[in-house]
C-alpha positions in Angstrom: 132.2 -9.8 -49.4 129.3 -8.6 -47.1 126.8 -6.0 -48.1 127.0 -4.6 -44.6 128.7 -1.2 -44.6 128.4 -0.5 -48.3 127.2 2.9 -49.3 124.5 3.7 -51.8 123.6 7.1 -53.0 119.9 7.2 -53.9 119.0 9.9 -56.3 115.3 10.8 -56.6 114.0 12.4 -59.8 110.9 14.7 -60.1 108.2 12.2 -61.1 105.0 11.2 -59.5 106.6 7.8 -58.7 109.1 9.4 -56.4 107.1 8.1 -53.5 107.9 4.5 -54.6 111.6 5.1 -54.0 110.7 5.1 -50.3 110.1 1.4 -50.4 113.2 0.8 -52.4 115.2 2.7 -49.8 113.9 0.5 -47.0 114.6 -2.7 -48.9 118.1 -1.6 -49.6 118.5 -0.9 -45.9 117.2 -4.4 -45.2 120.2 -5.7 -47.2 122.5 -4.0 -44.8 123.3 -1.0 -47.1 123.8 2.6 -45.9 121.6 4.9 -48.0 122.1 8.6 -48.5 119.4 10.5 -50.5 119.9 13.2 -53.0 116.6 14.5 -54.3 116.3 16.9 -57.2 114.5 20.1 -56.5 111.6 19.0 -58.7 111.2 15.8 -56.7 110.8 17.7 -53.5 107.4 18.8 -54.8 106.3 15.2 -54.5 108.2 13.9 -51.5 109.9 16.3 -49.0 113.3 16.1 -47.4 111.7 15.2 -44.0 110.5 11.9 -45.4 113.9 11.0 -46.8 115.7 12.0 -43.6 113.2 10.0 -41.4 113.5 6.9 -43.6 117.3 7.0 -44.2 118.3 8.3 -40.7 120.6 10.7 -42.5 120.7 14.3 -43.6 119.5 14.8 -47.1 121.8 16.3 -49.7 119.8 18.6 -51.9 121.8 21.7 -52.8 125.2 22.1 -54.6 125.8 25.3 -52.7 125.5 24.0 -49.1 128.6 23.2 -47.1 130.7 24.3 -50.1 133.9 24.0 -48.1 133.4 20.2 -48.2 133.0 20.1 -52.0 129.8 18.0 -51.5 129.5 16.6 -55.0 133.1 15.2 -55.0 132.7 13.9 -51.4 129.5 12.1 -52.2 130.8 10.8 -55.5 133.9 9.2 -53.8 132.0 7.7 -50.9 129.3 6.0 -52.9 129.8 2.3 -53.8 126.8 2.5 -56.0 124.5 5.2 -57.4 120.8 4.5 -58.0 118.4 7.1 -59.4 114.7 6.2 -58.9 112.7 7.4 -60.6 114.8 8.7 -63.5 112.8 11.2 -65.5 113.1 11.8 -69.2 114.8 15.1 -68.3 117.4 13.4 -66.0 118.1 10.7 -68.7 118.8 13.5 -71.2 121.0 15.5 -68.8 123.0 12.5 -67.7 123.5 11.2 -71.3 124.6 14.7 -72.3 127.1 15.1 -69.5 125.2 18.1 -68.1 125.9 18.9 -64.5 123.6 21.7 -63.4 122.5 20.5 -59.9 124.0 18.4 -57.1 122.8 15.0 -58.4 124.1 15.4 -61.9 127.4 16.8 -60.6 127.8 13.7 -58.4 127.0 11.4 -61.4 129.6 13.2 -63.5 132.2 12.9 -60.8 131.7 9.3 -59.7 133.5 6.1 -60.7 130.9 3.9 -59.0 128.4 1.8 -60.9 125.2 3.7 -61.9 121.7 2.3 -62.0 118.9 4.3 -63.6 115.2 3.4 -63.1 113.2 5.3 -65.6 109.5 6.0 -64.9 107.4 8.2 -67.2 104.4 8.2 -69.4 104.5 5.8 -72.4 104.8 8.6 -75.0 107.8 10.0 -73.2 109.5 6.6 -72.7 109.0 5.6 -76.4 110.1 9.0 -77.7 113.1 8.6 -80.1 115.1 11.1 -78.1 114.6 9.1 -74.8 115.4 5.8 -76.5 118.6 7.3 -78.0 119.6 8.5 -74.5 119.0 5.1 -73.0 121.1 3.4 -75.7 123.9 5.9 -75.2 124.0 5.3 -71.4 123.9 1.6 -71.8 126.8 1.8 -74.2 128.7 3.5 -71.4 128.0 0.7 -68.9 125.1 2.3 -67.1 122.3 -0.1 -66.1 119.1 1.3 -67.3 116.3 -0.9 -66.0 113.3 -1.4 -68.3 110.1 0.1 -66.8 107.0 -2.1 -66.3 103.8 -2.0 -68.3 100.6 -1.0 -66.4 98.5 1.7 -65.0 100.0 5.2 -65.0 98.7 8.4 -63.5 95.1 9.2 -64.6 93.7 6.6 -67.0 96.8 6.0 -69.0 98.1 2.4 -69.4 101.4 1.4 -71.1 105.1 1.0 -70.7 106.7 3.4 -68.3 105.5 2.3 -64.9 108.0 2.2 -61.9 109.1 -1.5 -61.6 108.3 -3.7 -58.6 110.9 -3.4 -55.9 111.7 -7.1 -55.9 112.7 -7.0 -59.5 114.8 -3.9 -59.0 116.7 -5.5 -56.1 117.3 -8.6 -58.2 118.6 -6.6 -61.2 120.7 -4.3 -59.1 122.3 -7.2 -57.2 123.2 -9.0 -60.5 124.6 -5.8 -62.0 126.9 -4.7 -59.3 127.9 -8.1 -57.8 128.3 -6.4 -54.4 128.3 -9.7 -52.5 130.0 -13.0 -53.5 131.0 -14.7 -50.2 128.8 -17.7 -51.1 130.2 -18.2 -54.5 130.2 -21.9 -55.4 128.4 -22.9 -52.2 125.3 -25.0 -52.6 122.3 -23.9 -50.5 119.0 -25.9 -50.1 116.0 -24.1 -48.7 112.5 -25.3 -47.9 109.6 -22.8 -47.8 105.9 -22.5 -47.5 103.6 -24.9 -45.7 102.8 -28.5 -46.5 99.2 -29.6 -47.0 97.7 -33.0 -46.1 94.7 -34.0 -48.1 91.4 -35.1 -46.4 89.5 -35.6 -49.6 89.7 -34.1 -53.1 88.8 -30.5 -51.9 89.9 -30.3 -48.3 93.2 -30.4 -46.6 95.0 -29.8 -43.3 97.4 -26.9 -43.7 98.9 -23.8 -42.0 99.3 -20.1 -42.6 102.9 -20.1 -43.8 103.4 -17.8 -46.9 106.9 -19.0 -47.7 108.3 -15.4 -47.6 111.1 -16.2 -45.2 112.3 -19.2 -47.2 112.1 -17.2 -50.4 114.0 -14.4 -48.8 116.8 -16.8 -47.8 116.9 -18.3 -51.3 117.1 -14.8 -52.9 119.8 -13.6 -50.5 121.9 -16.7 -51.1 121.6 -16.3 -54.8 122.6 -12.7 -54.6 125.7 -13.7 -52.7 126.8 -16.2 -55.3 125.4 -19.5 -54.1 123.9 -22.2 -56.2 120.4 -22.4 -54.7 117.6 -25.0 -54.7 114.3 -24.1 -53.2 111.7 -26.7 -52.2 108.5 -24.7 -52.2 105.3 -26.0 -50.6 102.1 -24.3 -51.7 103.5 -20.8 -51.8 101.8 -18.2 -54.1 105.1 -16.2 -54.4 106.6 -15.7 -57.8 109.6 -17.9 -58.7 113.0 -16.3 -58.1 115.2 -16.0 -61.2 118.4 -17.9 -60.8 116.9 -20.2 -58.2 116.0 -23.8 -59.0 112.6 -24.4 -57.6 110.9 -27.7 -56.8 107.2 -27.5 -56.1 105.7 -29.9 -53.6 102.3 -30.2 -51.8 102.5 -32.7 -49.0 105.0 -33.6 -46.3 105.7 -36.9 -48.1 106.5 -35.0 -51.3 108.8 -32.7 -49.4 110.5 -35.6 -47.7 111.2 -37.2 -51.1 112.6 -34.0 -52.5 114.9 -33.6 -49.4 116.1 -37.1 -49.7 117.2 -36.5 -53.3 118.6 -33.0 -52.8 120.2 -32.8 -49.4 123.4 -34.7 -50.1 124.3 -32.3 -53.0 124.3 -29.2 -50.7 126.5 -27.5 -48.1 123.7 -25.8 -46.1 120.0 -26.7 -45.5 117.5 -24.1 -44.3 114.4 -25.8 -43.1 112.2 -22.7 -43.2 109.0 -24.5 -44.3 106.1 -25.1 -41.9 105.7 -28.9 -42.1 102.3 -30.3 -41.0 102.7 -32.4 -37.8 99.9 -34.8 -38.7 97.8 -36.1 -41.6 94.5 -38.0 -41.9 94.8 -41.7 -41.4 92.5 -42.2 -44.4 92.1 -40.0 -47.4 88.7 -40.1 -49.2 88.7 -40.4 -53.0 85.4 -38.6 -53.1 84.3 -35.4 -51.4 83.0 -36.2 -47.9 79.4 -35.1 -47.5 78.8 -32.4 -44.9 76.6 -34.6 -42.8 79.4 -37.2 -42.6 82.2 -34.7 -42.0 82.2 -35.1 -38.2 85.7 -36.2 -37.2 89.1 -37.0 -38.7 91.5 -39.6 -37.3 95.0 -38.4 -37.5 98.5 -39.9 -37.6 101.8 -38.2 -37.0 103.9 -37.2 -40.0 107.5 -38.2 -39.9 109.9 -35.6 -38.4 111.7 -34.4 -41.6 114.4 -32.4 -39.7 115.3 -35.2 -37.3 115.4 -37.7 -40.2 117.6 -35.5 -42.4 120.1 -34.8 -39.7 120.8 -38.5 -39.3 121.9 -38.6 -43.0 124.1 -35.5 -42.8 127.8 -35.4 -43.5 130.2 -33.7 -41.1 130.7 -30.8 -43.5 127.0 -29.9 -43.8 125.2 -27.2 -41.9 121.5 -27.4 -40.9 119.4 -24.4 -39.9 116.1 -25.1 -38.3 113.0 -23.0 -37.6 110.4 -23.2 -34.8 107.2 -21.2 -34.2 105.6 -21.0 -30.8 102.8 -19.1 -29.2 102.6 -17.5 -25.8 105.6 -17.5 -23.5 108.7 -18.5 -25.5 110.5 -21.5 -23.9 114.1 -20.9 -24.7 115.3 -23.8 -22.6 112.8 -26.1 -24.5 114.1 -24.7 -27.8 117.7 -25.4 -26.8 116.8 -29.0 -26.0 114.9 -29.3 -29.3 118.0 -27.9 -31.2 120.2 -30.6 -29.5 117.7 -33.4 -30.0 117.2 -32.7 -33.6 120.9 -32.3 -34.4 120.7 -28.9 -36.1 123.4 -26.2 -35.9 121.2 -23.2 -35.6 117.5 -22.7 -34.7 115.5 -19.6 -35.3 112.6 -19.3 -32.8 109.7 -16.8 -33.2 106.4 -16.1 -31.6 103.4 -16.5 -34.0 100.7 -15.6 -31.5 97.5 -14.4 -33.3 99.1 -15.3 -36.6 102.0 -12.8 -36.2 104.9 -13.3 -38.7 103.0 -15.4 -41.1 102.6 -13.5 -44.4 104.4 -10.5 -43.0 107.4 -8.7 -44.5 108.9 -8.5 -41.0 110.0 -10.9 -38.3 111.6 -11.1 -34.9 112.7 -13.8 -32.5 115.7 -15.6 -31.1 118.5 -17.3 -32.9 120.0 -20.3 -31.0 123.4 -21.7 -31.8 124.4 -25.3 -31.0 127.3 -23.9 -29.1 124.9 -22.3 -26.6 124.9 -18.7 -27.9 121.5 -17.0 -28.1 121.1 -13.9 -30.4 118.0 -11.8 -30.0 116.6 -10.6 -33.3 114.7 -7.4 -33.0 111.8 -6.7 -35.5 113.2 -6.3 -39.0 112.7 -7.3 -42.6 112.8 -11.0 -43.5 115.5 -10.1 -46.1 117.7 -8.8 -43.3 117.2 -12.0 -41.2 118.1 -14.0 -44.3 121.5 -12.4 -44.5 122.0 -12.8 -40.8 121.3 -16.5 -41.0 123.5 -16.9 -44.0 126.3 -15.1 -42.1 126.0 -17.5 -39.2 125.8 -20.5 -41.5 129.1 -19.4 -43.1 130.7 -19.3 -39.7 129.5 -22.8 -39.1 131.0 -23.9 -42.5 134.3 -22.5 -41.3 
C-alpha cells in the first residue's frame, strides 16, 4: 500500500511551538502525503493562514461557519486517513478528552473514524499537572497515540519535559502507529550509507563528504513500509534508526566484508555509500611528521559494486549511485550501469559539494531497460520512496 495519495489533516494548536509544525508538514509531504491544515484561532496568533497555505498548497480550514452548505467538519473528518495535531496544547488535550466540540478542529476530531495522533508541547508544570496526565491516559485508553514530549529548553529560561519532539522521531512513531504502508512486508533490504575512510596513519585518512543521509532515508523508508532492513553505515554521525539493524564500518575493506556476509540474505541492495576509489599503499603505524608528509602513493580499492553483482542471484535487485561534477554524462552513466550489472542507477551532480549533507537532492534515475527518469529537487525521503517503488517493480 503506497503512501502516495493518502490524506492527512494537520491540526495546529495555539502554542509557541506551532512554527515547528511547518517542518512536520513538509516532511509529511516528502512521504507523498496530501496535507490539509486546520489551525485553531489561538494558533493563528503564532503562525498565520498564509504560511500554511503556502506550505501545503491548499486552502486552510479555520472556521466552522465557512462554507456551511458543505458541512465542513463532516467532510474533513471523512476525507482524512489520519489526523495529527501538533502542537497539542493542554487546553486541546482537555477538550478532546472531554468530547468538547466548540471549534472546527474539535468538531472534526469528534466526527472522524481515522486514527488520531496528538503531539503535546507545553511548559513542564502544565504537562506534569495531574489533570493533563489524566487526560493523556484517558485518550490513550481510547486508542489515540499521544507522543511523549522531549525534555529540553523551553521558552524563556525554562528547561524540562514538554518540548516539541524532533520531527524524525515524530515520523517514526506516526508510521509505526498507523501502518499506512506495508508493500515491503517481509522483504529484506540491504543499504550502504556514509563514506568510507582509508587510513594514512593513526590520525589521518582519505575520505569524502558523504553524510549518509540518503542511505539512512532509504533504510528508514523501507522499514516504514514493512521491510526487514540492514544498514551498513560508514562513518556517519546520524543517529541509529529504530527497527533497523545497523553494522558500523570504517574502511572499504570492512564494508566489502560486511557486504559479502549480508548480500545473499537480501532481496534488494542499495549501494548509497560513497566508497573511496583509492587507499594508501602503505599505512604508517605512527603519525607521520609534518616535514615527512610530502606525498602518498595510492593503490585502487576494489570495485565493490562490480564485485557484488557477480555474486547476485537472479531474483535480487541492485540499485547503484553515482556522483559527478560539471556536465552530466548520461551516456557514460548508462554504460556504467550496464558494465557494473546494476538494475537502477541514481546519478546526481555534486559540483561545489552540492547534495552532500543536504536534506534535498536531484538528479537522473537510469533503468537497465533504457528508461531515464528526471528527478527534480526534492527531499531525500521522497527520493527514497521513489527508489523503493522502482525496486519493487524490478522485483516483479
